[in-house]
C-alpha positions as CSV (number, residue, x, y, z in Angstrom):
1,M,0.0,0.0,0.0
2,A,1.3,3.5,-0.9
3,T,2.0,5.7,2.1
4,P,2.3,9.5,2.2
5,N,5.9,9.3,3.5
6,R,7.2,6.8,1.0
7,M,7.3,6.5,-2.7
8,S,5.4,3.6,-4.1
9,T,7.1,0.9,-6.2
10,L,5.5,2.4,-9.3
11,E,6.7,6.0,-8.4
12,L,10.2,4.9,-7.8
13,R,10.4,2.7,-10.9
14,A,8.9,5.4,-13.1
15,S,11.2,8.1,-11.7
16,L,14.4,6.1,-12.0
17,A,13.5,5.0,-15.5
18,L,12.6,8.4,-16.8
19,A,15.7,9.9,-15.2
20,G,17.7,7.3,-17.2
21,V,15.9,8.3,-20.5
22,F,16.6,11.9,-19.7
23,G,20.2,11.2,-19.0
24,L,20.8,9.2,-22.1
25,R,19.7,12.2,-24.3
26,L,21.8,14.7,-22.3
27,F,24.8,12.5,-22.6
28,G,24.6,12.8,-26.3
29,M,24.5,16.6,-26.0
30,F,27.3,17.0,-23.6
31,V,29.8,14.3,-24.5
32,I,31.0,15.9,-27.7
33,L,31.7,19.3,-26.1
34,P,35.3,18.6,-24.9
35,V,36.4,17.0,-28.2
36,F,34.4,18.2,-31.1
37,A,36.2,21.5,-31.9
38,I,39.5,19.7,-32.3
39,Y,38.0,16.9,-34.4
40,A,36.2,19.4,-36.6
41,E,39.6,20.8,-37.8
42,T,40.0,17.6,-39.8
43,M,36.7,18.0,-41.6
44,P,35.9,20.1,-44.7
45,G,34.5,23.4,-43.3
46,G,35.7,22.7,-39.8
47,A,38.3,25.4,-39.8
48,N,35.4,27.9,-39.6
49,L,34.8,28.3,-35.9
50,T,31.5,29.9,-36.5
51,L,30.3,26.7,-38.2
52,V,31.7,24.7,-35.4
53,G,29.8,26.8,-32.9
54,I,26.6,26.4,-34.9
55,A,27.2,22.6,-35.0
56,I,27.5,22.6,-31.2
57,G,24.6,25.0,-30.5
58,A,22.1,23.8,-33.1
59,Y,21.0,21.0,-30.7
60,G,19.9,23.4,-28.0
61,L,18.3,25.9,-30.4
62,T,16.0,23.3,-32.0
63,Q,15.3,21.9,-28.5
64,A,14.1,25.4,-27.5
65,I,11.9,25.8,-30.6
66,L,10.2,22.4,-30.4
67,Q,9.7,21.7,-26.6
68,I,6.4,23.7,-26.7
69,P,4.7,21.9,-29.5
70,F,6.0,18.5,-28.3
71,G,4.8,19.2,-24.8
72,W,1.4,20.3,-26.1
73,W,1.3,17.3,-28.4
74,S,1.9,15.0,-25.5
75,D,-1.3,16.4,-23.8
76,R,-3.2,15.3,-26.9
77,I,-1.9,11.9,-28.0
78,G,-0.1,10.7,-24.8
79,R,3.4,11.0,-23.4
80,K,4.9,7.8,-24.6
81,P,4.1,8.2,-28.4
82,V,5.8,11.6,-28.3
83,M,8.8,10.2,-26.5
84,Y,9.2,7.4,-29.0
85,F,9.0,9.8,-31.9
86,G,11.5,12.2,-30.4
87,L,14.0,9.4,-29.6
88,I,13.7,8.2,-33.2
89,L,14.6,11.7,-34.5
90,F,17.5,11.9,-32.0
91,A,18.8,8.5,-33.1
92,I,18.6,9.4,-36.8
93,G,20.4,12.7,-36.1
94,S,23.1,10.9,-34.2
95,F,23.8,8.4,-37.1
96,V,23.7,11.3,-39.7
97,A,26.4,13.1,-37.6
98,A,28.4,9.9,-37.3
99,V,28.8,9.5,-41.1
100,A,29.0,13.2,-42.0
101,P,31.7,13.9,-44.5
102,N,31.8,17.6,-43.6
103,I,30.7,20.2,-41.0
104,Y,27.5,21.0,-42.8
105,I,26.1,17.5,-42.5
106,V,27.2,17.4,-38.9
107,I,25.0,20.5,-38.4
108,V,22.1,18.7,-40.1
109,G,22.6,15.8,-37.7
110,R,22.7,18.1,-34.7
111,V,19.5,19.8,-35.8
112,L,17.8,16.4,-36.0
113,Q,19.1,15.4,-32.6
114,G,17.7,18.6,-31.1
115,A,14.4,18.0,-32.9
116,G,13.8,15.0,-30.6
117,A,12.5,17.5,-27.9
118,I,11.0,15.1,-25.4
119,S,12.1,16.8,-22.1
120,A,8.6,18.2,-21.6
121,A,6.9,14.9,-22.2
122,V,9.3,13.1,-19.8
123,M,8.7,15.5,-17.0
124,A,5.0,15.6,-17.6
125,L,4.9,11.8,-17.5
126,A,6.8,11.8,-14.2
127,S,4.3,14.3,-12.8
128,D,1.4,12.0,-14.0
129,L,2.9,9.0,-12.3
130,T,3.7,10.5,-8.9
131,R,1.7,11.9,-6.0
132,E,2.1,15.5,-5.1
133,E,4.0,14.7,-1.9
134,H,6.6,12.8,-3.8
135,R,6.8,14.9,-6.9
136,T,9.8,16.9,-5.8
137,K,11.8,13.7,-5.2
138,S,10.9,12.4,-8.6
139,M,11.8,15.7,-10.3
140,A,15.1,15.7,-8.3
141,M,16.0,12.3,-9.7
142,I,15.4,13.7,-13.3
143,G,16.8,17.2,-12.7
144,S,19.9,15.9,-11.0
145,T,20.8,13.9,-14.1
146,I,21.8,17.2,-15.8
147,G,24.7,17.8,-13.4
148,L,25.6,14.1,-13.1
149,V,25.6,13.5,-16.9
150,F,27.5,16.7,-17.4
151,A,30.3,15.5,-15.1
152,M,30.2,12.0,-16.5
153,S,30.5,13.4,-20.1
154,L,33.5,15.5,-19.2
155,A,35.2,12.4,-17.7
156,A,34.2,10.0,-20.5
157,A,34.8,12.2,-23.6
158,P,38.6,12.0,-23.8
159,W,38.5,8.2,-23.2
160,L,35.7,7.6,-25.8
161,N,37.5,9.8,-28.3
162,Q,40.6,7.8,-28.0
163,L,38.7,4.5,-28.2
164,I,36.1,5.1,-31.0
165,G,36.6,8.7,-32.2
166,V,34.0,11.4,-32.5
167,P,32.0,9.5,-35.2
168,G,31.9,6.6,-32.9
169,I,30.7,8.8,-30.1
170,F,27.8,10.1,-32.3
171,A,26.9,6.5,-33.3
172,L,27.0,5.5,-29.6
173,T,24.5,8.2,-28.7
174,G,22.2,6.9,-31.4
175,V,22.4,3.4,-30.0
176,L,21.7,4.7,-26.5
177,A,18.6,6.5,-27.8
178,I,17.4,3.2,-29.2
179,G,18.1,1.7,-25.8
180,A,16.1,4.5,-24.1
181,M,13.1,3.5,-26.3
182,G,13.4,0.0,-24.8
183,V,13.4,1.4,-21.3
184,I,10.2,3.3,-22.0
185,W,8.6,0.2,-23.5
186,R,9.6,-2.3,-20.9
187,I,10.0,-0.3,-17.6
188,V,8.2,3.0,-17.7
189,P,4.5,2.7,-16.7
190,S,1.8,4.3,-18.7
191,A,0.1,7.4,-17.4
192,P,-3.4,6.9,-15.9
193,A,-6.2,8.6,-17.9
194,K,-7.2,11.6,-15.9
195,M,-9.0,13.9,-18.3
196,Q,-10.8,14.2,-21.5
197,P,-8.7,15.4,-24.5
198,R,-8.8,19.1,-25.1
199,T,-10.2,20.4,-28.3
200,S,-8.7,23.9,-28.2
201,G,-5.8,24.8,-30.4
202,L,-2.1,25.2,-29.7
203,L,-2.2,29.0,-29.6
204,A,-5.2,29.1,-27.3
205,D,-3.5,26.7,-24.8
206,F,-0.2,28.7,-25.2
207,R,-2.0,31.9,-24.3
208,I,-3.4,30.3,-21.1
209,V,0.0,29.1,-20.1
210,L,1.7,32.5,-20.7
211,A,-1.0,34.4,-18.8
212,N,-0.2,32.4,-15.6
213,R,2.0,34.8,-13.6
214,Q,3.2,32.0,-11.3
215,L,4.4,30.0,-14.3
216,L,6.1,33.1,-15.7
217,R,8.1,33.5,-12.4
218,L,9.2,29.9,-12.7
219,N,10.1,30.2,-16.4
220,W,12.2,33.2,-15.6
221,G,14.0,31.2,-13.0
222,I,14.9,28.3,-15.3
223,F,16.1,30.8,-17.9
224,V,18.4,32.5,-15.4
225,L,19.6,29.2,-13.9
226,H,20.9,27.8,-17.2
227,A,22.1,31.2,-18.6
228,V,24.3,31.6,-15.5
229,L,25.4,28.0,-15.7
230,M,26.5,28.2,-19.4
231,A,28.2,31.6,-18.9
232,L,30.0,30.1,-15.9
233,F,31.5,27.3,-18.0
234,I,33.0,29.8,-20.3
235,A,35.2,31.1,-17.5
236,V,35.8,28.0,-15.3
237,P,37.8,25.9,-17.9
238,F,40.2,28.8,-18.4
239,A,40.5,29.3,-14.6
240,L,41.3,25.6,-14.1
241,R,43.9,25.7,-16.9
242,D,45.5,28.8,-15.5
243,A,45.6,27.1,-12.1
244,G,47.8,24.4,-13.6
245,L,45.3,21.6,-14.3
246,P,45.4,20.3,-17.9
247,L,42.2,20.0,-19.9
248,N,42.1,16.2,-19.8
249,A,42.2,16.3,-16.0
250,H,39.4,18.8,-15.4
251,W,37.0,15.9,-14.6
252,K,39.0,15.3,-11.4
253,I,37.4,18.5,-10.2
254,Y,34.0,18.3,-11.8
255,L,33.1,14.7,-10.8
256,P,33.7,14.9,-7.0
257,V,32.1,18.3,-6.9
258,M,29.0,17.1,-8.6
259,L,28.7,14.0,-6.4
260,L,29.2,15.9,-3.2
261,S,26.7,18.6,-4.2
262,F,24.1,15.8,-4.8
263,V,24.6,14.7,-1.2
264,L,24.4,18.3,0.2
265,M,21.1,19.0,-1.7
266,V,19.2,16.2,0.0
267,P,18.2,18.2,3.1
268,A,16.7,20.9,1.0
269,V,14.8,18.5,-1.3
270,M,13.5,16.6,1.7
271,G,12.6,19.9,3.5
272,A,10.7,21.2,0.5
273,H,8.2,18.3,0.9
274,D,6.5,20.4,3.6
275,P,4.3,23.0,1.8
276,R,4.9,25.4,4.7
277,K,8.7,25.3,4.2
278,L,8.8,24.9,0.4
279,K,9.0,28.6,-0.4
280,G,11.6,29.2,2.2
281,W,13.9,26.6,0.8
282,F,13.3,27.8,-2.7
283,V,14.0,31.5,-1.9
284,G,17.0,30.5,0.2
285,A,18.5,28.5,-2.7
286,V,18.1,31.5,-5.1
287,A,19.7,33.8,-2.5
288,L,22.7,31.4,-2.0
289,L,23.2,31.2,-5.7
290,L,23.3,35.0,-5.9
291,A,25.8,35.1,-3.0
292,V,28.0,32.5,-4.7
293,Q,27.9,34.5,-8.0
294,G,29.7,37.2,-6.1
295,L,32.5,34.8,-5.2
296,M,33.2,34.1,-8.9
297,P,36.1,36.7,-9.2
298,W,38.0,34.5,-6.8
299,L,38.3,31.9,-9.5
300,T,41.9,33.0,-10.1
301,G,42.9,31.9,-6.6
302,G,44.0,28.4,-7.3
303,L,42.5,24.9,-7.5
304,W,41.1,24.8,-4.0
305,P,39.2,28.1,-4.1
306,I,37.8,27.1,-7.6
307,T,36.7,23.7,-6.2
308,L,35.0,25.3,-3.2
309,F,33.2,27.8,-5.5
310,L,32.0,25.1,-7.8
311,L,30.7,23.1,-4.8
312,L,28.9,26.1,-3.4
313,F,27.4,26.9,-6.9
314,F,26.2,23.4,-7.7
315,T,24.5,22.7,-4.4
316,P,21.8,25.4,-4.8
317,F,21.9,24.8,-8.5
318,N,20.9,21.2,-8.1
319,V,18.2,22.1,-5.5
320,L,16.6,24.6,-7.9
321,E,17.0,22.2,-10.8
322,A,14.9,19.7,-8.8
323,M,12.4,22.1,-7.4
324,L,11.5,24.1,-10.5
325,P,9.9,21.4,-12.7
326,S,8.0,20.1,-9.6
327,L,6.6,23.6,-9.0
328,V,5.7,23.9,-12.7
329,S,3.8,20.6,-12.6
330,R,1.9,21.7,-9.5
331,V,1.1,25.3,-10.7
332,A,0.1,24.3,-14.3
333,P,-3.6,23.5,-15.1
334,P,-3.8,19.6,-15.1
335,E,-5.0,19.5,-18.7
336,L,-2.2,21.8,-19.9
337,K,0.6,20.2,-17.9
338,G,2.5,19.1,-21.0
339,A,2.2,22.5,-22.7
340,A,3.3,24.3,-19.5
341,I,6.4,22.1,-19.1
342,G,7.0,22.5,-22.9
343,V,7.3,26.3,-22.4
344,Y,9.4,25.7,-19.3
345,S,11.8,23.3,-21.2
346,S,12.0,25.7,-24.2
347,V,13.0,28.6,-21.9
348,Q,15.5,26.4,-20.2
349,F,17.3,25.5,-23.5
350,F,17.0,29.1,-24.7
351,G,18.7,30.2,-21.5
352,A,21.5,27.8,-22.1
353,F,21.9,29.2,-25.7
354,V,21.9,32.8,-24.5
355,G,24.2,32.1,-21.6
356,A,26.8,30.4,-23.8
357,A,26.7,33.0,-26.5
358,G,26.5,36.0,-24.2
359,G,29.0,34.6,-21.8
360,G,31.6,34.0,-24.5
361,F,31.2,37.6,-25.7
362,L,31.3,39.1,-22.2
363,Y,34.3,37.0,-21.1
364,S,36.3,37.8,-24.2
365,H,35.8,41.6,-23.6
366,W,35.7,42.0,-19.8
367,G,36.9,38.7,-18.3
368,V,35.4,37.2,-15.2
369,P,33.7,40.5,-14.0
370,G,32.0,40.7,-17.4
371,V,30.3,37.3,-16.6
372,V,29.7,38.0,-12.9
373,V,27.8,41.3,-13.1
374,P,25.1,40.4,-15.7
375,G,24.6,37.1,-14.0
376,A,24.1,38.8,-10.7
377,I,21.6,41.2,-12.1
378,L,19.6,38.3,-13.5
379,L,19.7,36.6,-10.2
380,V,18.6,39.7,-8.3
381,I,15.5,39.9,-10.5
382,W,14.8,36.2,-9.9
383,L,15.2,36.6,-6.1
384,I,12.6,39.5,-6.1
385,L,10.2,37.4,-8.2
386,A,10.8,34.3,-5.9
387,V,10.0,36.3,-2.8
388,G,6.7,37.3,-4.3
389,M,5.7,33.9,-5.6
390,Q,2.8,31.9,-4.0
391,A,3.6,28.4,-2.9
392,P,1.2,25.9,-4.3
393,P,-1.4,24.7,-1.7
394,P,-1.2,21.0,-0.7
395,R,-3.7,18.6,-2.0
396,A,-6.3,17.2,0.3
397,K,-5.5,13.6,-0.6
398,P,-3.0,11.6,-2.7
399,D,-3.7,11.0,-6.4
400,A,-6.0,8.0,-6.5
401,D,-5.2,7.2,-10.1
402,V,-1.5,7.0,-9.4
403,T,-1.8,4.6,-6.5
404,Q,-4.3,2.5,-8.4
405,A,-2.0,2.4,-11.4
406,A,0.6,0.8,-9.1
407,G,-1.9,-1.9,-8.1
408,E,-2.4,-0.2,-4.7
409,P,-5.8,0.8,-3.2
410,A,-6.7,4.4,-3.3
411,R,-6.6,6.0,0.2
C-alpha cells in the first residue's frame, strides 16, 4: 500500500527509468563538447569556428523551438508516443552526424538530434505517475541527471574519443537513444487517464500558459539558472587551466564536486516536501546562488578556491533544478501540464543558448567581471520574483489514479 511518506514501487520505478531516459539524451548533447572542436579541424569546413559553434549549439536551439509543440502534443496523444517519436529523431540525427563527410552534414545531424525534444513529455509523465507529496523527489532524480551526466560526459569524452573517435561517439549516442526506447517500452509505466482530451488549439493553450503569472516566475527562474550555468563554464575551464590543471584532468574537479553537491542537496529537497517550508527553501537556494555568484572573481585563486566555489554553486543549482519542474507541474492546469512544461523546457534551452553565446562575448571583452555582473543582475531579479511567488497549496489527498495504477488501493 502506498503511504504518504514513502514513494510507491511504481513511483520509484517510473522516476528512475525516466531519469535514465533523460540522462541518455543529455549524454549525447554533452559528451562531444570537450572533443568536437579539435575533431572538426580535420573536416571540410571545420576550420570555420562559426560553423563549429553552430554545430554545437544547433541542438539546443532546435530543442528550445520544439519543446512547446512536443509538450502540447503529449497532452493530446499521450506522453509515450511523443517520447518514441523524439528518440527516433534523436537516433537518426546521431547516425547522420556519425557518417557526416563535412561540417555542414554534422549541423544537419545536430539539428535532427535537437528535434527530438522530449524533455517536456518526460517531466509531464513523471508528474502524471507521482503523487504530489513525492513529486519533488521524482523531479530531483530527473533534474539531477543534468549535473551528473555533465560531469560523466567530461570524464568519458577523452577516453571515448581515443577508443572510437568522434564519429563513434555520435553513433554510440544513437544506440543509447534506441536503448532508451526499450526502457520506455519495458520499464516506464503508462500514465493513468485523468481527463478528456482538449479540443482547443495550440495558440489558445499557449496563451493560457503564458498568462499564468506563477508559471512566468518559474520560467524566468529556469532561464536564469541555465544562462548563469553556461556563462560560468565559459570562465571555469580557463581558470582551471590557469591554475595548472590540464584539460584532460578537469574531470578530477567536476566529478567529485557534482557527487558531493548531490549529497548536500538532500536536506533541501526533503525539507521542500512540507508545503509550509517549500517557499523558504526555494528562496534560500536562489539567495545562496546569488551570493556564490559574487565569489566568482576568486576563480583566479588556485584549485582549492575554484573547487569550493563550484561546490557552493552546484549545491543550490541542483536544489533549484529539482524544485523548479516540480513547481511547474503543480502550478500548471492539469489539462495543460505538457504544454506548460514544454514552455518551461524551451525557456531552459534558450537560457543555455543565451548564456553560452553571451558569456563568450562578455568574457572575451571583460573577463570574469563581465560574466559576474550580468549574471548577478539576472539573479537579483529572480530573487525578487521568488520572494513574491505563491507556494502551491497542498492537495487534500493523494492522487488516487497514481496509487491505483501501481496496483495499490486508493486512500
